[in-house]
Backbone as CSV, one residue per row, in Angstrom:
resi,resn,N_x,N_y,N_z,CA_x,CA_y,CA_z,C_x,C_y,C_z
1,MET,0.831,-1.201,0.000,0.000,0.000,0.000,0.865,1.250,0.000
2,SER,1.953,1.162,0.801,2.833,2.323,0.866,3.441,2.620,-0.492
3,ILE,3.736,1.524,-1.240,4.298,1.732,-2.580,3.285,2.449,-3.468
4,THR,2.038,1.969,-3.369,0.984,2.600,-4.169,0.827,4.061,-3.793
5,PHE,0.870,4.357,-2.502,0.733,5.735,-2.027,1.864,6.614,-2.565
6,LYS,3.084,6.018,-2.526,4.221,6.780,-3.047,4.044,7.085,-4.539
7,HIS,3.545,6.063,-5.274,3.310,6.294,-6.715,2.286,7.402,-6.938
8,LEU,1.213,7.350,-6.090,0.166,8.371,-6.227,0.712,9.757,-5.898
9,THR,1.537,9.774,-4.820,2.119,11.059,-4.424,3.006,11.620,-5.533
10,ALA,3.832,10.756,-6.080,4.704,11.197,-7.178,3.891,11.665,-8.371
11,SER,2.820,10.869,-8.640,1.953,11.249,-9.770,1.308,12.598,-9.530
12,GLY,0.891,12.813,-8.257,0.275,14.107,-7.918,1.254,15.250,-8.072
13,GLN,2.497,14.993,-7.664,3.510,16.037,-7.817,3.759,16.354,-9.290
14,LEU,3.770,15.299,-10.111,3.955,15.505,-11.545,2.811,16.309,-12.139
15,LEU,1.578,15.957,-11.687,0.413,16.696,-12.180,0.471,18.155,-11.753
16,SER,0.887,18.368,-10.492,0.999,19.740,-9.990,2.036,20.523,-10.786
17,ALA,3.167,19.852,-11.042,4.220,20.513,-11.815,3.740,20.844,-13.220
18,ALA,3.021,19.862,-13.819,2.492,20.097,-15.174,1.507,21.247,-15.176
19,PHE,0.635,21.282,-14.143,-0.362,22.362,-14.041,0.324,23.719,-13.900
20,LEU,1.425,23.726,-13.074,2.165,24.968,-12.881,2.779,25.444,-14.192
21,VAL,3.336,24.503,-14.967,3.934,24.855,-16.258,2.890,25.434,-17.187
22,ILE,1.688,24.777,-17.217,0.598,25.263,-18.078,0.192,26.661,-17.675
23,MET,0.067,26.911,-16.360,-0.334,28.224,-15.869,0.698,29.291,-16.235
24,LEU,1.991,28.925,-16.062,3.050,29.874,-16.393,3.042,30.203,-17.883
25,ASN,2.864,29.152,-18.721,2.798,29.378,-20.168,1.623,30.262,-20.537
26,SER,0.475,29.998,-19.849,-0.730,30.792,-20.121,-0.513,32.249,-19.752
27,CYS,0.099,32.478,-18.573,0.370,33.849,-18.140,1.329,34.547,-19.105
28,ALA,2.349,33.764,-19.522,3.326,34.339,-20.446,2.670,34.716,-21.760
29,GLN,1.755,33.814,-22.260,1.064,34.105,-23.514,0.169,35.320,-23.378
30,THR,-0.536,35.407,-22.196,-1.404,36.563,-21.952,-0.597,37.848,-21.943
31,ALA,0.548,37.782,-21.231,1.414,38.965,-21.172,1.906,39.338,-22.556
32,SER,2.258,38.287,-23.356,2.727,38.546,-24.709,1.650,39.201,-25.548
33,ASN,0.392,38.685,-25.418,-0.722,39.266,-26.170,-0.953,40.711,-25.775
34,GLU,-0.841,40.984,-24.439,-1.051,42.345,-23.962,0.020,43.278,-24.517
35,ILE,1.260,42.777,-24.572,2.350,43.586,-25.111,2.121,43.860,-26.584
36,GLU,1.690,42.803,-27.361,1.438,42.985,-28.782,0.307,43.980,-29.007
37,SER,-0.767,43.870,-28.188,-1.888,44.795,-28.324,-1.446,46.214,-28.028
38,SER,-0.646,46.367,-26.970,-0.153,47.689,-26.617,0.712,48.250,-27.729
39,SER,1.545,47.389,-28.332,2.414,47.823,-29.412,1.598,48.245,-30.621
40,ALA,0.550,47.478,-30.954,-0.292,47.814,-32.098,-1.004,49.129,-31.865
41,LEU,-1.486,49.347,-30.639,-2.166,50.597,-30.313,-1.195,51.753,-30.417
42,SER,0.014,51.528,-29.914,1.030,52.575,-29.979,1.368,52.912,-31.420
43,ASN,1.526,51.854,-32.258,1.840,52.092,-33.657,0.702,52.816,-34.358
44,SER,-0.548,52.425,-34.001,-1.705,53.079,-34.603,-1.731,54.555,-34.249
45,ASN,-1.485,54.855,-32.962,-1.467,56.253,-32.543,-0.349,57.012,-33.240
46,SER,0.801,56.339,-33.365,1.936,56.981,-34.013,1.622,57.295,-35.468
47,THR,0.939,56.338,-36.158,0.583,56.557,-37.554,-0.368,57.719,-37.701
48,GLU,-1.368,57.787,-36.807,-2.332,58.873,-36.881,-1.644,60.216,-36.653
49,THR,-0.729,60.226,-35.689,-0.010,61.468,-35.419,0.822,61.872,-36.625
50,SER,1.471,60.870,-37.262,2.275,61.160,-38.435,1.423,61.736,-39.553
51,GLN,0.234,61.152,-39.770,-0.647,61.658,-40.813,-1.145,63.044,-40.468
52,ASP,-1.191,63.354,-39.171,-1.685,64.655,-38.737,-0.706,65.769,-39.072
53,VAL,0.581,65.436,-39.142,1.572,66.473,-39.402,2.178,66.374,-40.793
54,ALA,1.921,65.270,-41.483,2.496,65.102,-42.815,1.409,64.822,-43.829
55,SER,1.704,65.118,-45.069,0.747,64.913,-46.142,0.449,63.435,-46.312
56,ASN,-0.827,63.105,-46.519,-1.238,61.730,-46.738,-1.243,61.457,-48.233
57,THR,-0.291,60.669,-48.702,-0.154,60.420,-50.136,-0.821,59.120,-50.565
58,ASP,-1.504,58.423,-49.645,-2.084,57.128,-49.964,-3.513,57.218,-50.482
59,VAL,-4.096,58.417,-50.491,-5.486,58.579,-50.890,-5.586,58.634,-52.411
60,THR,-6.521,57.855,-52.974,-6.753,57.890,-54.410,-7.544,59.141,-54.767
61,PRO,-7.051,59.968,-55.678,-7.757,61.212,-56.009,-9.128,60.955,-56.622
62,LEU,-10.065,61.848,-56.331,-11.358,61.830,-57.003,-11.223,62.406,-58.409
63,TRP,-10.258,63.297,-58.564,-10.011,63.972,-59.847,-8.564,64.444,-59.853
64,SER,-7.952,64.429,-61.028,-6.589,64.951,-61.143,-6.344,65.425,-62.569
65,ASP,-5.383,66.320,-62.725,-5.022,66.802,-64.049,-3.571,67.260,-64.049
66,SER,-2.823,66.784,-65.027,-1.407,67.142,-65.151,-1.139,67.972,-66.406
67,PHE,-2.199,68.506,-67.022,-2.106,69.359,-68.212,-1.499,68.630,-69.405
68,ALA,-1.677,67.312,-69.443,-1.150,66.523,-70.558,-2.036,66.632,-71.794
69,ALA,-3.341,66.801,-71.596,-4.274,66.864,-72.724,-4.337,68.275,-73.298
70,THR,-4.505,68.354,-74.596,-4.603,69.669,-75.234,-5.895,70.382,-74.846
71,ASP,-6.923,69.603,-74.523,-8.205,70.189,-74.109,-8.375,70.121,-72.592
72,TRP,-7.335,70.476,-71.850,-7.350,70.344,-70.394,-8.494,71.122,-69.758
73,GLN,-8.935,72.199,-70.388,-10.020,73.000,-69.825,-11.321,72.205,-69.735
74,GLN,-11.490,71.247,-70.639,-12.688,70.415,-70.603,-12.698,69.533,-69.358
75,SER,-11.536,69.032,-68.966,-11.434,68.209,-67.759,-11.802,68.998,-66.509
76,TRP,-11.477,70.283,-66.506,-11.756,71.125,-65.344,-13.223,71.540,-65.272
77,GLN,-13.906,71.549,-66.414,-15.309,71.955,-66.476,-15.508,73.369,-65.913
78,PHE,-14.938,74.315,-66.618,-15.044,75.726,-66.235,-16.501,76.173,-66.139
79,LYS,-16.756,77.051,-65.195,-18.017,77.786,-65.191,-17.828,79.022,-66.067
80,SER,-18.850,79.371,-66.813,-18.713,80.458,-67.786,-18.594,81.829,-67.126
81,GLU,-19.216,82.007,-65.964,-19.191,83.318,-65.330,-17.895,83.549,-64.538
82,LYS,-17.559,84.814,-64.369,-16.404,85.256,-63.578,-15.089,84.655,-64.072
83,GLN,-14.974,84.515,-65.367,-13.776,83.939,-65.968,-13.034,85.027,-66.738
84,TRP,-11.727,85.140,-66.504,-10.952,86.150,-67.222,-9.472,85.762,-67.250
85,GLY,-8.729,86.380,-68.143,-7.274,86.260,-68.168,-6.704,84.975,-68.725
86,LEU,-7.506,84.157,-69.405,-6.959,82.903,-69.927,-5.849,83.149,-70.947
87,GLU,-5.859,84.322,-71.563,-4.792,84.653,-72.515,-3.432,84.797,-71.828
88,ASN,-3.438,84.912,-70.506,-2.185,85.005,-69.742,-1.643,83.646,-69.320
89,SER,-2.326,82.576,-69.707,-1.899,81.231,-69.310,-1.551,80.399,-70.536
90,GLU,-0.600,79.486,-70.356,-0.195,78.595,-71.445,0.359,77.305,-70.858
91,VAL,0.064,76.194,-71.519,0.627,74.908,-71.116,1.950,74.721,-71.845
92,ILE,3.012,74.474,-71.077,4.349,74.314,-71.659,5.039,73.102,-71.039
93,LYS,6.125,72.669,-71.657,6.941,71.611,-71.073,7.729,72.177,-69.899
94,ASP,7.874,71.354,-68.860,8.667,71.772,-67.710,10.145,71.641,-68.050
95,ALA,10.842,72.751,-68.086,12.260,72.752,-68.477,13.111,71.900,-67.544
96,ASP,12.721,71.820,-66.272,13.489,71.033,-65.302,13.202,69.543,-65.408
97,GLY,12.103,69.184,-66.065,11.777,67.778,-66.254,11.101,67.101,-65.080
98,ARG,10.803,67.852,-64.029,10.119,67.222,-62.895,8.703,66.824,-63.289
99,PHE,8.052,67.688,-64.065,6.723,67.400,-64.585,6.785,67.452,-66.111
100,ALA,5.949,66.653,-66.756,5.939,66.666,-68.216,5.441,68.006,-68.741
101,GLN,4.308,68.452,-68.190,3.692,69.695,-68.619,3.326,70.532,-67.395
102,VAL,3.360,71.840,-67.556,2.941,72.747,-66.483,2.067,73.840,-67.087
103,LEU,1.248,74.438,-66.250,0.469,75.597,-66.664,1.211,76.839,-66.189
104,ARG,1.676,77.639,-67.133,2.391,78.873,-66.785,1.427,80.051,-66.872
105,VAL,1.364,80.822,-65.790,0.533,82.023,-65.757,1.457,83.230,-65.717
106,ASN,1.228,84.168,-66.621,2.082,85.351,-66.758,1.440,86.585,-66.127
107,TYR,2.298,87.419,-65.542,1.872,88.665,-64.900,2.728,89.798,-65.485
108,PRO,2.205,90.544,-66.451,2.998,91.617,-67.071,3.340,92.720,-66.070
109,ALA,4.421,93.411,-66.315,4.820,94.542,-65.468,3.679,95.549,-65.370
110,GLY,3.422,96.007,-64.155,2.364,96.982,-63.918,1.001,96.381,-63.662
111,SER,0.888,95.047,-63.763,-0.420,94.407,-63.582,-0.695,94.104,-62.119
112,ALA,-1.952,94.128,-61.779,-2.425,93.732,-60.449,-3.811,93.115,-60.635
113,SER,-4.764,93.502,-59.813,-6.105,92.921,-59.891,-6.878,93.490,-61.079
114,PRO,-7.987,92.854,-61.472,-8.829,93.422,-62.532,-9.314,94.833,-62.207
115,THR,-9.512,95.121,-60.927,-9.931,96.470,-60.528,-8.867,97.496,-60.898
116,VAL,-7.612,97.165,-60.622,-6.504,98.063,-60.964,-6.413,98.231,-62.473
117,SER,-6.570,97.131,-63.192,-6.516,97.190,-64.649,-7.604,98.096,-65.202
118,ARG,-8.797,97.959,-64.649,-9.944,98.731,-65.141,-9.823,100.215,-64.805
119,LYS,-9.427,100.528,-63.585,-9.414,101.921,-63.126,-8.183,102.701,-63.554
120,ASN,-7.091,101.996,-63.825,-5.834,102.694,-64.094,-5.270,102.406,-65.483
121,ASP,-6.082,101.789,-66.317,-5.639,101.451,-67.668,-4.313,100.688,-67.627
122,ALA,-4.227,99.757,-66.665,-3.016,98.951,-66.480,-3.207,97.586,-67.137
123,PRO,-2.113,96.871,-67.415,-2.248,95.533,-67.997,-3.003,94.601,-67.050
124,LEU,-3.671,93.618,-67.617,-4.346,92.597,-66.818,-3.413,91.407,-66.680
125,GLY,-3.037,91.079,-65.458,-2.135,89.956,-65.222,-2.827,88.832,-64.482
126,GLY,-2.306,87.616,-64.650,-2.904,86.475,-63.973,-4.126,85.960,-64.703
127,THR,-4.870,85.091,-64.037,-6.075,84.514,-64.622,-7.003,84.055,-63.515
128,GLN,-8.258,83.835,-63.870,-9.232,83.381,-62.867,-10.362,82.605,-63.530
129,PHE,-10.742,81.500,-62.896,-11.929,80.755,-63.315,-12.372,79.837,-62.179
130,TYR,-13.661,79.515,-62.198,-14.232,78.536,-61.277,-14.393,77.223,-62.029
131,ALA,-14.042,76.102,-61.394,-14.131,74.796,-62.041,-14.762,73.787,-61.089
132,ASP,-15.847,73.139,-61.542,-16.495,72.161,-60.656,-15.982,70.742,-60.875
133,LEU,-15.110,70.547,-61.881,-14.377,69.291,-62.081,-15.269,68.109,-62.433
134,GLY,-16.560,68.342,-62.640,-17.477,67.250,-62.936,-17.785,66.373,-61.742
135,LEU,-17.562,66.885,-60.539,-17.777,66.117,-59.310,-19.002,66.631,-58.563
136,PRO,-19.656,65.767,-57.788,-20.738,66.245,-56.921,-20.183,67.099,-55.793
137,ALA,-21.008,67.995,-55.269,-20.581,68.860,-54.159,-20.258,68.018,-52.927
138,LYS,-19.305,68.505,-52.116,-18.797,67.741,-50.977,-18.874,68.535,-49.674
139,GLU,-18.979,67.803,-48.564,-18.912,68.397,-47.228,-17.464,68.672,-46.822
140,SER,-16.559,67.938,-47.421,-15.132,68.118,-47.132,-14.348,67.727,-48.374
141,LEU,-13.179,68.326,-48.539,-12.377,68.053,-49.733,-10.932,68.480,-49.486
142,ARG,-10.039,67.783,-50.163,-8.612,68.092,-50.063,-8.084,68.469,-51.445
143,LEU,-7.445,69.618,-51.537,-6.859,70.109,-52.787,-5.345,70.029,-52.701
144,SER,-4.733,69.555,-53.782,-3.278,69.413,-53.825,-2.762,69.899,-55.178
145,TYR,-1.678,70.660,-55.157,-1.014,71.024,-56.414,0.411,71.496,-56.130
146,TYR,1.164,71.697,-57.199,2.538,72.187,-57.098,2.616,73.583,-57.704
147,VAL,3.440,74.427,-57.108,3.569,75.806,-57.565,5.039,76.225,-57.522
148,ARG,5.448,76.981,-58.548,6.828,77.486,-58.602,6.804,78.926,-59.111
149,PHE,7.346,79.819,-58.322,7.475,81.222,-58.721,8.751,81.395,-59.544
150,SER,8.703,82.270,-60.535,9.881,82.497,-61.379,11.071,82.945,-60.526
151,ASP,12.270,82.679,-61.019,13.489,82.931,-60.241,13.589,84.373,-59.750
152,ASP,13.124,85.308,-60.562,13.254,86.728,-60.224,11.958,87.308,-59.663
153,PHE,11.098,86.454,-59.147,9.774,86.897,-58.701,9.886,87.875,-57.535
154,ASP,9.234,89.034,-57.688,9.146,90.029,-56.618,7.741,89.930,-56.033
155,PHE,7.643,89.537,-54.764,6.337,89.303,-54.149,5.569,90.605,-53.873
156,VAL,6.238,91.726,-53.901,5.639,93.045,-53.648,4.830,92.973,-52.343
157,LYS,3.543,93.296,-52.375,2.706,93.270,-51.166,1.877,91.993,-51.040
158,GLY,1.706,91.275,-52.177,0.942,90.038,-52.091,0.163,89.732,-53.351
159,GLY,-0.417,88.533,-53.380,-1.224,88.099,-54.514,-1.915,86.791,-54.210
160,LYS,-2.807,86.391,-55.102,-3.681,85.236,-54.877,-3.160,83.976,-55.566
161,LEU,-3.547,82.833,-54.979,-3.262,81.514,-55.531,-4.514,80.645,-55.399
162,PRO,-4.641,79.591,-56.228,-5.866,78.782,-56.234,-6.204,78.143,-54.892
163,GLY,-7.513,77.970,-54.682,-8.042,77.290,-53.502,-9.363,76.625,-53.847
164,LEU,-10.189,76.366,-52.855,-11.497,75.739,-53.051,-12.602,76.783,-52.932
165,TYR,-13.798,76.411,-53.379,-14.930,77.330,-53.261,-16.230,76.545,-53.144
166,GLY,-17.276,77.249,-52.694,-18.618,76.692,-52.670,-19.623,77.734,-53.093
167,GLY,-20.747,77.290,-53.655,-21.796,78.216,-54.077,-21.337,79.125,-55.195
168,ASP,-21.619,80.407,-55.052,-21.192,81.398,-56.044,-19.743,81.805,-55.845
169,GLY,-19.080,81.174,-54.864,-17.742,81.622,-54.520,-17.847,82.962,-53.820
170,ALA,-16.743,83.538,-53.491,-16.749,84.854,-52.852,-15.383,85.473,-53.056
171,SER,-15.369,86.722,-53.518,-14.118,87.440,-53.761,-14.450,88.896,-54.035
172,GLY,-13.410,89.699,-54.281,-13.613,91.071,-54.701,-14.299,91.966,-53.698
173,GLY,-14.158,91.661,-52.411,-14.743,92.510,-51.383,-16.189,92.209,-51.044
174,LYS,-16.763,91.181,-51.671,-18.144,90.816,-51.370,-18.164,89.738,-50.286
175,THR,-18.587,90.109,-49.092,-18.642,89.162,-47.977,-19.856,88.256,-48.131
176,PRO,-19.678,86.936,-48.103,-20.818,86.026,-48.226,-21.695,86.069,-46.982
177,ASP,-22.945,85.622,-47.127,-23.879,85.689,-45.998,-24.138,84.340,-45.335
178,GLY,-23.408,83.301,-45.744,-23.602,81.979,-45.158,-24.480,81.071,-45.988
179,THR,-25.167,81.657,-46.989,-26.046,80.866,-47.855,-25.593,80.876,-49.308
180,ASP,-24.773,81.856,-49.679,-24.484,82.051,-51.104,-23.088,81.632,-51.548
181,GLY,-22.143,81.404,-50.640,-20.830,80.965,-51.073,-19.724,81.201,-50.064
182,PHE,-18.534,80.727,-50.414,-17.314,80.921,-49.621,-16.140,80.577,-50.526
183,SER,-14.942,80.948,-50.128,-13.743,80.561,-50.873,-12.558,80.473,-49.926
184,THR,-11.570,79.651,-50.318,-10.383,79.428,-49.477,-9.122,79.468,-50.345
185,ARG,-8.871,80.601,-50.970,-7.654,80.731,-51.770,-6.424,80.855,-50.866
186,PHE,-5.282,80.539,-51.444,-4.014,80.866,-50.806,-3.605,82.270,-51.236
187,MET,-2.713,82.873,-50.458,-2.072,84.125,-50.850,-0.583,84.055,-50.579
188,TRP,0.183,84.746,-51.427,1.556,85.075,-51.048,1.541,86.504,-50.538
189,ARG,2.410,86.791,-49.599,2.545,88.143,-49.041,3.994,88.625,-49.216
190,ARG,4.321,89.728,-48.583,5.677,90.276,-48.692,6.715,89.203,-48.363
191,ASN,7.793,89.206,-49.121,8.923,88.294,-48.882,8.540,86.825,-48.992
192,GLY,7.409,86.527,-49.629,7.019,85.139,-49.848,6.260,84.497,-48.710
193,ASP,5.870,85.268,-47.698,5.059,84.696,-46.620,3.750,84.162,-47.191
194,GLY,3.329,82.991,-46.696,2.090,82.387,-47.176,0.972,82.501,-46.161
195,GLU,-0.257,82.385,-46.651,-1.427,82.373,-45.776,-2.606,81.755,-46.515
196,LEU,-3.635,81.414,-45.764,-4.927,81.065,-46.332,-5.789,82.319,-46.281
197,TYR,-6.401,82.654,-47.408,-7.196,83.874,-47.507,-8.631,83.452,-47.786
198,ALA,-9.450,83.452,-46.741,-10.795,82.876,-46.830,-11.878,83.940,-46.809
199,TYR,-12.817,83.803,-47.727,-14.038,84.612,-47.685,-15.099,83.798,-46.961
200,LEU,-15.475,84.282,-45.768,-16.401,83.584,-44.879,-17.514,84.535,-44.462
201,PRO,-18.641,84.004,-43.998,-19.699,84.893,-43.500,-19.275,85.689,-42.273
202,THR,-18.188,85.269,-41.626,-17.674,85.986,-40.455,-16.607,87.017,-40.823
203,SER,-16.247,87.104,-42.102,-15.249,88.092,-42.532,-15.805,89.499,-42.348
204,ASP,-14.964,90.411,-41.844,-15.406,91.791,-41.623,-15.483,92.557,-42.936
205,GLU,-14.407,92.565,-43.669,-14.345,93.238,-44.962,-13.290,92.530,-45.788
206,TYR,-13.591,92.269,-47.028,-12.723,91.457,-47.866,-12.562,90.084,-47.214
207,GLY,-11.410,89.418,-47.440,-11.236,88.078,-46.902,-10.611,88.083,-45.521
208,THR,-10.626,86.894,-44.914,-10.019,86.704,-43.599,-8.642,86.074,-43.774
209,SER,-7.617,86.721,-43.245,-6.247,86.227,-43.325,-6.014,85.206,-42.212
210,ILE,-5.641,83.981,-42.595,-5.449,82.901,-41.625,-4.038,82.332,-41.771
211,GLY,-3.290,82.353,-40.692,-1.964,81.724,-40.677,-0.894,82.469,-41.446
212,ARG,-1.007,83.782,-41.539,-0.016,84.546,-42.308,1.390,84.345,-41.740
213,GLY,2.316,83.991,-42.619,3.701,83.791,-42.210,4.004,82.415,-41.645
214,ASN,2.993,81.521,-41.618,3.239,80.161,-41.125,4.135,79.359,-42.063
215,TRP,4.241,79.789,-43.299,5.153,79.152,-44.247,5.649,80.215,-45.217
216,GLN,6.604,79.833,-46.044,7.203,80.795,-46.969,7.458,80.151,-48.324
217,PHE,7.101,80.883,-49.381,7.390,80.467,-50.750,8.755,81.014,-51.164
218,ILE,9.514,80.189,-51.890,10.851,80.570,-52.337,10.871,80.607,-53.862
219,PRO,11.253,81.722,-54.470,11.309,81.794,-55.935,12.211,80.708,-56.518
220,GLY,11.792,80.177,-57.674,12.584,79.176,-58.372,12.503,77.781,-57.796
221,THR,11.671,77.580,-56.777,11.565,76.292,-56.089,10.157,75.725,-56.245
222,TRP,10.068,74.445,-56.606,8.757,73.798,-56.626,8.294,73.549,-55.197
223,HIS,7.079,73.982,-54.893,6.456,73.718,-53.598,5.192,72.895,-53.806
224,HIS,5.008,71.908,-52.952,3.774,71.122,-52.943,2.862,71.720,-51.879
225,ILE,1.759,72.304,-52.309,0.842,72.978,-51.392,-0.487,72.224,-51.370
226,GLU,-1.035,72.029,-50.175,-2.295,71.301,-50.017,-3.174,72.004,-48.989
227,GLN,-4.468,71.942,-49.218,-5.418,72.416,-48.222,-6.540,71.399,-48.084
228,GLU,-6.992,71.248,-46.860,-8.079,70.325,-46.536,-9.164,71.116,-45.823
229,VAL,-10.350,71.167,-46.417,-11.453,71.946,-45.870,-12.554,71.004,-45.410
230,VAL,-12.975,71.169,-44.165,-14.121,70.440,-43.610,-15.147,71.486,-43.202
231,LEU,-16.311,71.452,-43.829,-17.329,72.462,-43.557,-17.939,72.292,-42.170
232,ASN,-18.420,73.395,-41.637,-19.102,73.359,-40.336,-20.517,72.818,-40.480
233,LYS,-21.062,72.322,-39.384,-22.487,72.012,-39.314,-23.232,73.336,-39.183
234,PRO,-24.283,73.554,-39.972,-25.024,74.816,-39.845,-25.452,75.077,-38.409
235,GLY,-25.192,76.279,-37.938,-25.502,76.640,-36.560,-24.368,76.386,-35.596
236,GLN,-23.282,75.751,-36.082,-22.121,75.480,-35.237,-20.856,76.027,-35.906
237,ALA,-19.963,76.548,-35.105,-18.675,77.039,-35.617,-17.638,75.936,-35.457
238,ASN,-17.803,74.859,-36.239,-16.894,73.718,-36.112,-16.255,73.329,-37.444
239,GLY,-16.130,74.302,-38.352,-15.398,74.059,-39.586,-13.897,74.029,-39.335
240,ARG,-13.169,73.445,-40.280,-11.734,73.266,-40.059,-10.972,73.351,-41.383
241,VAL,-9.794,73.928,-41.335,-8.897,73.974,-42.492,-7.504,73.548,-42.051
242,LYS,-6.907,72.643,-42.827,-5.512,72.270,-42.623,-4.736,72.606,-43.890
243,VAL,-3.482,72.969,-43.710,-2.607,73.279,-44.839,-1.283,72.549,-44.654
244,TRP,-0.783,71.993,-45.763,0.541,71.369,-45.780,1.396,72.050,-46.834
245,LEU,2.649,72.258,-46.526,3.629,72.723,-47.503,4.766,71.716,-47.552
246,ASP,4.990,71.157,-48.732,6.064,70.182,-48.938,5.983,69.038,-47.936
247,GLY,4.748,68.591,-47.654,4.532,67.432,-46.800,4.453,67.716,-45.322
248,ASN,4.677,68.947,-44.898,4.637,69.299,-43.481,3.426,70.169,-43.174
249,MET,2.690,69.805,-42.128,1.545,70.616,-41.753,2.014,71.969,-41.231
250,VAL,1.439,73.028,-41.803,1.817,74.382,-41.403,0.638,75.173,-40.842
251,LEU,-0.573,74.603,-40.951,-1.754,75.293,-40.435,-2.839,74.287,-40.108
252,ASP,-3.464,74.464,-38.948,-4.636,73.685,-38.553,-5.575,74.637,-37.823
253,GLU,-6.498,75.216,-38.562,-7.401,76.228,-38.015,-8.783,75.622,-37.806
254,GLN,-9.268,75.690,-36.559,-10.568,75.121,-36.215,-11.530,76.229,-35.783
255,GLY,-12.795,75.854,-35.577,-13.791,76.805,-35.110,-14.270,77.773,-36.173
256,LEU,-14.222,77.348,-37.443,-14.594,78.224,-38.552,-16.056,78.046,-38.959
257,THR,-16.641,79.099,-39.493,-17.994,79.058,-40.045,-17.928,79.360,-41.536
258,PHE,-18.287,78.364,-42.341,-18.334,78.529,-43.788,-19.755,78.774,-44.291
259,ARG,-20.748,78.303,-43.542,-22.116,78.311,-44.057,-23.116,78.328,-42.916
260,THR,-24.349,78.679,-43.268,-25.458,78.637,-42.308,-26.561,77.703,-42.786
261,VAL,-26.404,77.137,-43.988,-27.405,76.223,-44.547,-26.733,74.934,-45.006
262,GLU,-27.474,73.844,-44.947,-26.931,72.519,-45.238,-26.576,72.339,-46.713
263,ASP,-27.327,72.981,-47.604,-27.126,72.703,-49.031,-25.958,73.470,-49.654
264,LEU,-25.287,74.324,-48.899,-24.072,74.977,-49.389,-22.882,74.059,-49.110
265,LYS,-22.217,73.608,-50.175,-21.126,72.652,-50.030,-19.929,73.084,-50.882
266,ILE,-18.875,72.281,-50.850,-17.683,72.576,-51.649,-17.935,72.118,-53.080
267,ASP,-17.815,73.038,-54.022,-18.152,72.739,-55.414,-16.949,72.481,-56.309
268,GLY,-15.767,72.945,-55.932,-14.623,72.716,-56.800,-13.471,73.654,-56.524
269,ILE,-12.672,73.910,-57.567,-11.461,74.722,-57.456,-11.728,76.145,-57.937
270,PHE,-11.321,77.097,-57.126,-11.340,78.508,-57.510,-9.919,78.847,-57.946
271,PHE,-9.665,78.745,-59.256,-8.334,79.039,-59.785,-8.243,80.544,-59.991
272,SER,-7.605,81.197,-59.057,-7.538,82.656,-59.049,-6.125,83.071,-58.685
273,THR,-5.466,83.784,-59.593,-4.105,84.218,-59.297,-3.802,85.544,-59.989
274,PHE,-3.362,86.509,-59.199,-3.001,87.844,-59.674,-2.318,88.586,-58.538
275,PHE,-1.670,89.695,-58.842,-1.107,90.562,-57.811,-2.234,91.439,-57.258
276,GLY,-2.333,91.507,-55.942,-3.349,92.395,-55.366,-4.203,91.699,-54.352
277,GLY,-5.010,92.583,-53.723,-4.888,94.034,-53.739,-5.659,94.809,-54.821
278,GLY,-6.225,95.940,-54.372,-7.077,96.714,-55.235,-6.550,98.063,-55.648
279,ASP,-5.229,98.299,-55.498,-4.677,99.571,-55.970,-3.291,99.315,-56.564
280,PRO,-2.742,100.269,-57.315,-1.485,100.049,-58.041,-0.275,99.734,-57.166
281,SER,-0.349,99.990,-55.863,0.800,99.704,-54.997,1.081,98.203,-54.899
282,TRP,0.123,97.371,-55.308,0.299,95.920,-55.292,0.916,95.394,-56.587
283,ALA,0.999,96.197,-57.609,1.371,95.726,-58.945,2.810,95.222,-59.010
284,THR,3.034,94.242,-59.874,4.391,93.745,-60.098,5.193,94.767,-60.899
285,PRO,6.444,95.047,-60.514,7.258,96.035,-61.235,7.874,95.491,-62.522
286,LYS,7.772,94.185,-62.748,8.392,93.586,-63.936,7.586,92.367,-64.378
287,ASP,7.865,91.890,-65.564,7.215,90.682,-66.067,7.696,89.474,-65.261
288,VAL,6.757,88.733,-64.702,7.084,87.512,-63.952,6.048,86.447,-64.305
289,TYR,6.274,85.241,-63.807,5.319,84.156,-64.047,5.302,83.209,-62.854
290,VAL,4.263,82.379,-62.806,4.167,81.297,-61.832,3.765,80.038,-62.589
291,ASP,4.438,78.922,-62.301,4.104,77.630,-62.899,3.274,76.804,-61.925
292,PHE,2.272,76.108,-62.473,1.406,75.233,-61.686,1.435,73.836,-62.295
293,ALA,1.371,72.805,-61.448,1.437,71.434,-61.952,0.683,70.467,-61.047
294,ASP,0.246,69.375,-61.659,-0.229,68.184,-60.947,-1.328,68.493,-59.927
295,PHE,-2.449,68.994,-60.397,-3.589,69.274,-59.520,-4.364,67.995,-59.222
296,SER,-4.901,67.903,-58.006,-5.804,66.801,-57.661,-6.688,67.205,-56.489
297,VAL,-7.835,66.553,-56.393,-8.684,66.672,-55.210,-9.018,65.268,-54.738
298,SER,-9.162,65.106,-53.441,-9.420,63.785,-52.873,-10.303,63.897,-51.643
299,GLU,-10.807,62.739,-51.217,-11.627,62.672,-50.013,-10.785,63.029,-48.795
300,VAL,-11.459,63.494,-47.753,-10.798,63.787,-46.486,-10.949,62.581,-45.574
301,ASN,-9.843,62.125,-44.995,-9.879,61.033,-44.021,-10.157,61.609,-42.645
302,GLU,-11.388,61.425,-42.164,-11.747,61.994,-40.857,-11.754,60.896,-39.807
C-alpha cells in the first residue's frame, strides 16, 4: 500500500508541476498578447499622429489633371461666369523635367487685380476661373497642387493663388452671408510669406487672413501645397482647415464658419491668381510668371 501511495504522491507532484507549467505558459502568452496589443495601439497612434503632421499620399484622387491633354479645360469643367485672363496662361513643357507639362501664368509689369486694370488702364495679369471638375458637391475636400514662382519673382505686397470654393464663390470685397458661397484661396505676401485667404460669413471686410507667415514660398523652387477643408455644421462654428507645404503641416485652423445652410457645399477649385490688392501699390514692377502642376482633389480622411 505504501508503494501505491508513493506512486500516487509522485503522480500528484507531476500533475501539480504540469499544471504549474501550463499556468506559467498561459500567463506568459497573456502577457505577450497584452504587449502585442499595446504595441499595435502605440503604432496606430503613431501613424495617426504622423498623418496629422504630414501629407497623406495614400489617398486615391477623385479627380486629377497634369495638363497633358490639349483640351485640359474640358477636364476642369469651367463655369462660364467670372472667368478672365486665360490669354495670360499657357501649357508648356517643364524645363526642369520634374513634370511633363505645367500651366504657366504670366503677370505683365504693372499688372495687379482686374480692378486696378480697369481703373488705371493697367495691364491685366494672372487669370481666374471657377471649375467644378465634374464632381458632386462635398462636405469636405482636399486640394493638392505644385507651384513654382519664377526665379526673379518680386512678391511686392501680395497676390492670390488657387483654392477651393462653394456656391457662387466669394471674392472682390463681397462678404458672403452663409447661404451664397465661400472661398479658401491661398495668398503670397511680402517676402514670400504664405497664408490662407478665406471669404467667410464671419469676414469683416474682404477676406479673412489665416496663418499669415506660417510658411514661406521661395522663388525658383517647386512647392507642394495642399489644403483640406471640412465644412461646419449649420448653426455650429466647427469648420476646419488644414494646410501642408512640402509634406509638413503648417496650419490647422478650427472653429470656422463657412455656411449657415446645409445645401451649401464645396463645389470645386477657384483658380484665381493675380497681384493684389485693389490699388497700383500691389502691382508687379516687372514681367514675372508662376508655374502650376499636378492638380488633384481627394476625399478627407476623418
